[in-house]
N, CA, C and O of each residue as an XYZ file, in Angstrom:
612
protein
N      -4.466    -38.644      5.044
C      -5.774    -37.688      4.932
C      -5.891    -36.764      6.109
O      -5.788    -35.539      6.060
N      -6.143    -37.571      7.283
C      -6.845    -36.564      8.587
C      -5.661    -35.578      8.884
O      -5.768    -34.403      9.236
N      -4.364    -36.384      8.645
C      -3.467    -35.170      9.245
C      -3.434    -34.311      8.352
O      -3.221    -33.296      9.017
N      -3.488    -34.028      7.415
C      -3.482    -33.060      5.787
C      -4.981    -31.980      6.673
O      -4.783    -30.806      6.984
N      -5.880    -32.446      6.844
C      -6.977    -32.135      7.463
C      -6.788    -31.005      8.614
O      -7.278    -29.880      8.708
N      -5.955    -31.673      9.399
C      -5.577    -30.967     10.649
C      -4.616    -30.092     10.274
O      -4.294    -29.302     11.161
N      -4.172    -30.007      9.449
C      -2.782    -29.286      9.050
C      -3.614    -28.069      8.595
O      -3.877    -27.222      9.449
N      -4.050    -27.901      7.338
C      -5.029    -26.790      7.110
C      -5.901    -26.303      7.740
O      -6.129    -25.100      7.613
N      -6.660    -27.110      8.623
C      -7.301    -26.819     10.064
C      -6.507    -25.556     10.610
O      -6.522    -24.334     10.468
N      -6.006    -26.249     11.111
C      -4.573    -24.877     12.064
C      -3.917    -23.892     10.771
O      -3.811    -22.719     11.126
N      -3.586    -24.084      9.734
C      -3.297    -23.203      8.881
C      -4.511    -22.193      8.316
O      -4.376    -21.162      7.657
N      -5.753    -22.837      8.798
C      -6.729    -21.566      8.276
C      -7.421    -20.581      9.313
O      -8.119    -19.593      9.087
N      -6.748    -21.525     11.334
C      -7.335    -20.284     11.897
C      -6.035    -19.751     12.002
O      -6.129    -18.610     12.453
N      -4.760    -20.091     11.769
C      -3.829    -18.934     11.931
C      -3.921    -17.791     10.858
O      -3.558    -16.621     10.979
N      -4.415    -18.331      9.925
C      -4.463    -17.242      9.066
C      -5.793    -15.869      9.006
O      -5.908    -14.860      8.311
N      -6.877    -16.666     10.441
C      -7.681    -15.796      9.949
C      -7.513    -14.233     10.669
O      -8.388    -13.377     10.529
N      -6.545    -14.053     11.276
C      -6.046    -13.115     11.368
C      -5.175    -11.734     10.979
O      -5.062    -10.580     11.391
N      -4.616    -12.620      9.887
C      -3.462    -12.249      8.953
C      -4.298    -11.077      8.370
O      -5.461    -11.113      7.968
N      -3.219     -9.769      8.428
C      -3.498     -8.609      7.679
C      -2.266     -8.566      6.727
O      -1.161     -9.066      6.938
N      -2.737     -7.772      5.488
C      -1.554     -6.833      4.542
C      -1.412     -6.149      4.752
O      -2.166     -5.425      5.403
N      -0.342     -5.891      4.349
C      -0.092     -4.006      4.039
C      -0.815     -3.549      3.491
O      -0.982     -3.727      2.284
N      -1.673     -2.587      4.427
C      -2.672     -1.307      3.390
C      -2.121     -0.269      2.350
O      -2.712      0.318      1.444
N      -0.945     -0.226      2.713
C      -0.404      0.888      1.950
C       1.397      0.136      1.847
O       2.110     -0.502      2.621
N       1.544      0.735      0.255
C       2.781      0.568      0.178
C       3.219      1.377     -0.694
O       2.453      2.020     -1.411
N       4.559      1.471     -0.766
C       5.348      2.719     -1.349
C       6.845      2.336     -2.802
O       8.015      2.106     -2.496
N       6.608      2.354     -3.446
C       7.811      1.991     -4.451
C       8.293      3.125     -5.797
O       7.484      3.992     -6.129
N       9.406      3.042     -6.379
C       9.605      3.802     -7.108
C       9.935      2.991     -8.652
O      10.867      2.284     -9.037
N       8.513      3.549     -9.366
C       8.637      2.996    -10.940
C       9.703      2.899    -11.824
O      10.654      3.504    -11.329
N       9.998      2.403    -12.936
C      11.026      2.422    -13.755
C      11.230      3.526    -14.298
O      12.363      3.752    -14.724
N      10.254      4.459    -14.424
C      10.427      6.057    -14.552
C      10.806      6.877    -13.623
O      10.891      8.097    -13.764
N      11.070      6.211    -12.554
C      11.058      7.112    -11.308
C      10.239      7.933    -10.477
O      10.384      8.632     -9.474
N       9.080      7.507    -11.464
C       7.668      7.894    -10.799
C       7.559      6.964     -9.309
O       7.681      5.753     -9.129
N       7.171      8.511     -7.988
C       6.614      7.284     -7.180
C       5.310      6.858     -6.639
O       4.541      7.595     -6.023
N       5.189      6.074     -6.814
C       3.905      5.007     -6.600
C       3.660      4.985     -4.953
O       4.555      4.958     -4.109
N       2.448      5.002     -4.743
C       1.721      4.529     -3.226
C       0.351      4.152     -3.350
O      -0.633      4.891     -3.339
N       0.415      2.681     -3.492
C      -0.587      1.514     -3.366
C      -1.347      2.095     -2.098
O      -0.672      2.667     -1.242
N      -2.503      1.993     -1.962
C      -3.445      2.240     -0.998
C      -4.852      1.455     -0.895
O      -5.879      1.795     -1.482
N      -4.660     -0.021      0.240
C      -5.550     -1.071     -0.732
C      -6.541     -0.707      0.656
O      -6.855     -1.784      1.163
N      -7.054      0.297      1.327
C      -8.188      0.088      1.960
C      -9.239      0.120      1.087
O      -9.275      0.670     -0.013
N     -10.647     -0.910      2.008
C     -11.584     -1.172      1.471
C     -12.684     -0.158      1.272
O     -12.851      0.319      2.394
N     -13.158      0.170      0.798
C     -14.229      1.302      1.022
C     -15.480      1.297      1.726
O     -16.292      0.534      1.203
N     -15.905      1.912      2.762
C     -17.329      1.456      3.032
C     -18.173      1.344      2.296
O     -18.173      2.045      1.284
N     -19.355      0.276      2.578
C     -20.391      0.007      1.536
C     -21.540      1.334      1.564
O     -21.886      1.569      2.722
N     -22.126      2.146      0.640
C     -22.747      2.631      0.718
C     -22.867      4.147      0.454
O     -23.874      4.836      0.288
N     -20.849      4.649      0.467
C     -20.768      5.642      1.050
C     -19.833      6.336     -0.419
O     -18.875      5.686     -0.836
N     -20.156      7.449     -0.993
C     -18.770      8.408     -1.928
C     -18.125      7.740     -1.409
O     -18.377      7.315     -0.281
N     -16.767      7.351     -2.292
C     -15.556      6.459     -1.923
C     -14.504      8.130     -2.071
O     -14.409      8.481     -3.247
N     -13.650      9.261     -0.870
C     -13.385      9.836     -0.592
C     -11.390      9.260     -0.839
O     -11.188      8.058     -1.010
N     -10.177     10.234     -0.820
C      -9.351      9.856     -0.841
C      -8.239     10.887     -0.485
O      -8.026     11.751     -1.336
N      -7.596     10.909      0.513
C      -5.900     11.658      0.310
C      -5.133     11.189      0.271
O      -5.234     10.051      0.729
N      -3.958     11.527     -0.187
C      -3.236     10.515     -0.253
C      -2.083     11.989      0.361
O      -2.630     13.090      0.303
N      -0.895     11.973      0.794
C       0.059     12.579      2.075
C       1.471     12.512      2.574
O       1.983     11.399      2.455
N       2.160     13.377      3.063
C       3.214     12.578      3.761
C       3.513     14.200      4.617
O       3.319     15.415      4.580
N       4.147     13.034      5.381
C       4.915     14.063      6.603
C       6.751     13.775      6.672
O       7.577     12.879      6.499
N       6.684     14.735      6.922
C       8.549     14.678      7.001
C       8.861     15.819      8.508
O       8.720     17.041      8.542
N       9.245     15.030      9.456
C       9.236     16.062     11.307
C       7.759     16.476     11.243
O       6.956     15.543     11.219
N       7.428     17.328     11.223
C       6.302     17.557     12.030
C       4.587     18.736     11.411
O       3.630     19.387     11.830
N       5.616     18.048      9.624
C       4.605     18.720      8.784
C       4.299     17.686      8.169
O       5.063     16.738      7.987
N       2.791     17.790      7.668
C       2.435     17.233      6.492
C       1.690     17.970      5.222
O       1.117     19.059      5.182
N       1.880     17.100      4.323
C       1.645     17.710      2.581
C       1.055     16.680      2.086
O       1.457     15.525      1.949
N      -0.693     17.555      1.620
C      -1.658     17.028      1.066
C      -0.489     17.009     -0.434
O       0.422     17.810     -0.641
N      -0.955     15.679     -1.413
C      -0.198     15.409     -2.560
C      -1.410     15.221     -3.032
O      -1.755     16.392     -3.192
N      -2.616     14.351     -3.488
C      -3.454     14.611     -4.122
C      -5.099     14.100     -2.713
O      -5.238     13.528     -1.632
N      -5.999     14.861     -3.834
C      -8.028     14.414     -2.916
C      -8.355     14.547     -3.595
O      -7.792     15.336     -4.353
N      -9.405     14.003     -3.938
C     -10.745     14.093     -4.255
C     -11.634     14.572     -2.989
O     -12.574     13.777     -3.000
N     -11.813     15.409     -1.964
C     -12.438     15.717     -1.286
C     -12.377     17.475     -1.129
O     -11.464     18.291     -1.007
N     -14.117     17.562     -1.219
C     -14.392     19.191     -1.664
C     -14.117     19.443     -0.501
O     -14.235     18.765      0.520
N     -13.622     20.769     -0.733
C     -13.024     21.721     -0.101
C     -10.849     21.416      0.639
O     -10.236     21.817      1.628
N     -10.646     20.921     -0.039
C      -9.462     19.913      0.367
C      -8.593     20.294     -0.961
O      -9.137     20.112     -2.050
N      -7.198     20.840     -0.916
C      -6.578     20.949     -2.641
C      -5.040     20.240     -1.901
O      -4.579     19.785     -0.854
N      -4.807     20.463     -2.907
C      -2.874     19.625     -2.731
C      -2.237     20.773     -2.780
O      -2.477     21.759     -3.478
N      -1.598     20.633     -2.176
C      -0.071     21.736     -2.093
C       0.272     21.899     -3.491
O       0.322     21.088     -4.415
N       0.521     23.276     -3.416
C       0.968     23.655     -5.026
C       1.945     23.335     -5.390
O       2.163     23.471     -6.594
N       2.973     22.772     -4.534
C       3.769     22.311     -5.315
C       4.061     20.660     -6.086
O       4.910     20.121     -6.796
N       2.763     20.326     -5.419
C       2.145     18.792     -5.796
C       1.072     19.060     -7.092
O       1.225     18.378     -8.106
N       0.112     19.952     -7.038
C      -0.613     20.351     -8.431
C      -0.723     19.894     -9.610
O      -0.467     20.930    -10.225
N      -0.931     19.037    -10.487
C      -0.569     18.708    -11.796
C       0.678     17.400    -12.195
O       0.998     16.787    -13.214
N       1.090     17.420    -10.843
C       1.955     16.715    -10.615
C       1.738     14.862    -10.003
O       2.665     14.116     -9.687
N       0.194     14.509     -9.989
C       0.009     13.446     -9.200
C      -0.676     13.386    -10.352
O      -0.735     14.021    -11.405
N      -1.344     12.132     -9.695
C      -2.470     11.345    -10.259
C      -2.863     10.482     -9.523
O      -2.212     10.303     -8.494
N      -4.295      9.473     -9.828
C      -4.799      8.831     -8.843
C      -5.841      7.380    -10.295
O      -6.938      7.613    -10.801
N      -5.545      6.930    -10.383
C      -6.167      5.181    -10.455
C      -6.973      4.790     -9.383
O      -6.686      5.038     -8.212
N      -8.138      4.086     -9.802
C      -8.427      3.348     -9.272
C      -7.945      1.593     -9.174
O      -7.278      1.002    -10.024
N      -8.460      1.048     -7.979
C      -7.293     -0.670     -8.173
C      -8.473     -1.491     -7.894
O      -9.225     -1.398     -6.924
N      -8.535     -2.345     -8.921
C      -9.023     -3.379     -8.159
C      -8.624     -4.793     -7.112
O      -7.519     -5.334     -7.066
N      -9.815     -5.176     -6.343
C     -11.288     -5.338     -6.229
C     -11.421     -3.680     -5.393
O     -12.529     -3.144     -5.428
N     -10.277     -2.960     -4.685
C     -10.849     -1.942     -3.501
C      -9.073     -1.368     -4.038
O      -8.142     -2.022     -4.507
N      -9.192      0.034     -3.720
C      -8.156      0.997     -3.072
C      -8.267      1.709     -4.609
O      -8.959      1.617     -5.623
N      -6.745      2.725     -3.926
C      -6.379      3.786     -5.389
C      -4.944      3.088     -5.195
O      -4.372      2.308     -4.433
N      -4.680      3.961     -6.519
C      -2.728      4.402     -6.613
C      -2.300      5.342     -7.075
O      -2.461      5.469     -8.289
N      -1.848      6.007     -6.612
C      -1.577      7.834     -6.710
C       0.035      7.254     -7.468
O       0.736      6.284     -7.180
N       0.208      8.406     -8.593
C       1.828      8.194     -8.914
C       1.844     10.008     -9.022
O       0.942     10.781     -9.342
N       3.524     10.308     -8.535
C       3.822     11.347     -8.444
C       4.860     11.288     -8.899
O       5.742     10.479     -8.612
N       4.914     12.641    -10.129
C       5.972     12.310    -11.071
C       7.394     13.528    -10.378
O       7.225     14.463     -9.595
N       8.331     13.195    -10.830
C       9.783     14.500    -10.749
C       9.736     14.565     -9.212
O       9.915     15.767     -9.017
N       9.621     14.072     -8.182
C       9.673     13.867     -6.988
C      10.835     12.633     -6.139
O      10.733     12.181     -4.999
N      11.438     12.471     -6.735
C      12.288     11.063     -6.493
C      13.366     11.367     -5.875
O      13.855     10.683     -4.976
N      13.900     12.593     -6.380
C      15.367     12.810     -6.083
C      14.915     14.606     -5.084
O      15.732     15.476     -4.785
N      13.619     14.614     -4.849
C      13.386     15.424     -3.741
C      12.413     15.479     -2.616
O      11.846     16.459     -2.134
N      12.312     13.735     -2.179
C      11.966     12.953     -1.087
C      12.546     13.498      0.259
O      13.735     13.737      0.048
N      12.293     13.729      1.257
C      12.607     13.813      2.534
C      13.335     12.312      3.323
O      12.704     11.404      3.865
N      14.402     12.398      3.212
C      15.113     11.001      4.089
C      14.117     10.112      4.723
O      13.833      9.084      4.107
N      13.450     10.379      6.039
C      12.324      9.854      6.503
C      11.397     10.285      6.202
O      11.266     11.504      6.308
N      10.087      9.298      5.572
C       8.941      9.890      5.481
C       7.733      9.133      6.039
O       7.865      7.912      6.125
N       6.818      9.564      6.349
C       5.366      8.743      6.689
C       4.388      9.041      5.473
O       3.437      9.816      5.375
N       4.677      8.591      5.026
C       3.251      8.162      3.629
C       1.755      7.435      3.797
O       1.336      6.296      4.002
N       1.355      8.399      3.645
C      -0.315      8.366      4.773
C      -1.346      8.248      3.230
O      -1.192      8.900      2.197
N      -2.285      7.300      3.495
C      -3.691      7.174      2.571
C      -4.952      7.006      3.835
O      -5.088      6.407      4.902
N      -5.838      8.060      2.847
C      -7.184      7.859      3.297
C      -8.361      7.568      2.835
O      -8.514      8.493      2.037
N      -9.475      6.818      2.760
C     -10.012      6.572      2.076
C     -11.560      6.503      2.579
O     -12.078      5.415      2.831
N     -12.169      7.569      2.692
C     -13.522      7.394      3.597
C     -13.530      6.958      4.874
O     -14.209      6.197      5.564
N     -12.024      8.064      5.066
C     -12.752      8.369      7.124
C     -11.244      7.063      7.362
O     -10.639      7.234      8.420
N     -10.764      5.999      6.542
C      -9.946      5.177      7.198
C      -8.603      5.358      6.441
O      -8.435      5.359      5.222
N      -7.389      5.559      7.745
C      -6.339      5.750      7.663
C      -5.356      4.570      7.487
O      -5.479      3.598      8.233
N      -4.220      4.600      6.381
C      -3.339      3.647      6.940
C      -1.805      4.757      6.344
O      -1.708      5.581      5.435
N      -0.810      4.238      7.387
C       0.058      4.773      7.271
C       1.705      3.610      7.119
O       1.838      2.548      7.726
N       2.686      4.189      6.213
C       4.190      3.684      6.710
C       5.139      4.656      6.385
O       5.023      5.656      5.677
N       6.227      4.154      7.091
C       7.474      5.096      7.334
C       9.178      4.642      6.621
O      10.126      4.013      7.092
N       9.000      5.150      5.636
C       9.609      4.719      4.747
C      10.512      5.796      4.589
O      10.073      6.946      4.574
N      12.679      5.382      4.376
C      13.335      5.569      4.455
C      14.045      5.831      3.053
O      14.514      4.932      2.356
N      14.061      7.305      2.711
C      14.260      7.671      0.973
C      15.478      6.301      0.734
O      15.258      5.592     -0.247
N      16.412      6.036      1.391
C      17.228      4.681      1.037
C      16.630      3.286      0.371
O      16.869      2.545     -0.582
N      15.611      3.408      1.584
C      15.343      2.692      1.261
C      14.053      1.610      0.560
O      13.703      0.471      0.868
N      13.488      2.744     -0.690
C      12.618      2.470     -1.280
C      12.806      1.977     -2.355
O      13.355      2.624     -3.246
N      12.253      0.275     -2.589
C      12.269     -0.696     -3.912
C      11.725     -0.101     -4.966
O      11.000      0.889     -4.868
N      12.130     -0.829     -6.379
C      11.408     -0.497     -7.287
C       9.691     -1.430     -7.389
O       9.316     -2.447     -6.806
N       9.101     -0.679     -8.220
C       8.177     -1.430     -8.492
C       7.949     -2.726     -9.014
O       6.868     -2.826     -9.594
N       8.611     -3.696     -8.983
C       8.652     -5.204     -9.903
C       7.715     -5.752     -9.065
O       7.453     -5.323     -7.941
N       7.145     -6.817     -9.672
C       6.836     -7.842     -8.747
C       7.100     -8.522     -7.799
O       6.313     -8.833     -6.904
N       8.374     -8.864     -7.901
C       9.006     -9.696     -6.875
C       9.420     -8.629     -5.772
O       9.232     -8.847     -4.576
N      10.001     -7.453     -6.256
C      10.678     -6.304     -4.900
C       9.009     -6.381     -3.731
O       8.780     -6.610     -2.543
N       8.369     -6.106     -4.709
C       6.778     -5.764     -3.678
C       6.435     -7.204     -3.014
O       6.277     -7.343     -1.801
N       6.345     -8.199     -3.902
C       6.058     -9.483     -3.112
C       6.898     -9.410     -2.176
O       6.127     -9.320     -1.220
N       8.274     -9.372     -1.595
C       8.695     -9.818     -0.785
C       8.920     -8.256      0.414
O       9.684     -8.460      1.357
N       8.358     -7.022      0.337
C       8.644     -6.701      0.461
C       6.958     -6.588      1.448
O       7.094     -6.078      2.560
N       5.720     -6.961      1.128
C       4.447     -7.299      1.567
C       4.616     -8.237      3.063
O       5.659     -8.776      3.434
N       3.530     -8.252      3.650
C       3.478     -8.962      5.104
C       2.636     -9.975      4.821
O       2.484    -10.898      5.621
N       1.810     -9.908      3.319
C       1.372    -11.277      2.935
C       2.495    -12.210      2.424
O       1.993    -13.334      2.451
N       3.827    -12.306      1.949
C       4.490    -13.162      1.257
C       5.135    -14.247      2.274
O       6.100    -14.811      1.760
N       4.926    -14.550      3.203
C       4.784    -15.465      4.030
C       3.705    -16.342      4.273
O       3.698    -17.562      4.441
N       2.983    -15.682      4.263
C       1.215    -16.650      3.776
C       1.344    -17.397      2.851
O       0.671    -18.413      2.680
N       2.495    -16.869      1.912
C       2.069    -17.443      0.178
C       3.084    -18.641      0.533
O       2.695    -19.768      0.836
N       4.413    -18.261      0.459
C       5.292    -19.105      1.133
C       4.834    -20.494      1.850
O       4.873    -21.710      1.666
N       4.499    -19.788      2.533
C       3.896    -21.346      3.995
C       3.182    -21.745      2.843
O       3.833    -22.647      2.316
N       1.550    -21.365      1.821
C       0.480    -22.230      1.232
C       1.562    -23.497      0.293
O       1.601    -24.713      0.482
N       2.452    -22.555     -0.857
C       3.041    -23.155     -1.202
C       4.145    -24.825     -0.854
O       4.329    -25.903     -1.417
N       4.500    -24.301      0.083
C       5.214    -25.348      1.153
C       4.495    -26.468      1.607
O       5.024    -27.564      1.791
N       2.956    -26.155      1.847
C       2.230    -26.846      2.604
C       1.973    -27.964      1.372
O       2.368    -29.124      1.486
N       1.129    -27.380     -0.044
C       0.652    -27.044     -0.957
C       2.120    -28.803     -1.836
O       1.866    -29.772     -2.551
N       3.288    -28.354     -1.277
C       4.789    -29.449     -2.302
C       5.037    -30.479     -1.248
O       5.602    -31.442     -1.767
N       4.827    -30.658      0.080
C       4.767    -31.112      1.296
C       3.871    -32.355      1.284
O       4.175    -33.451      1.755
N       2.378    -31.927      0.493
C       1.112    -33.032      0.710
C       1.263    -33.154     -0.784
O       1.103    -34.371     -0.877
N       1.425    -32.809     -1.803
C       1.515    -33.339     -3.473
C       2.005    -34.899     -3.548
O       2.130    -35.455     -4.640
């Protein structure tokens, strides 16, 4: 009992600073590009979002709800954004998987907080639960918890 209490106490201290990836990029079954941005919006603010990518020195705005900003003309009508529970947004871009730059930085900005991830076109994973789980920086936390549960039951 005391040993497991100690192990779970140490695990709790180790997990406090652990953070999951705030942004993930994958290819859906119908070859649409999906970008999930899990930044928690600030309370008492109107939630604004911007999704963009950059390749080289040029940044392209794909979708936004910020007044005064607009997406690049080649992206208009080709993307949509859904709100994620409990927080964040998902942007889906149709018809661009064959036109993606080789090295791309995907960015999302929610209410002034920005997340970014660098992805090579050949490294894009399908949007299955298993592949997204394995690419997540939080997957090791779940595996560790399952291991501890298994050894102490």
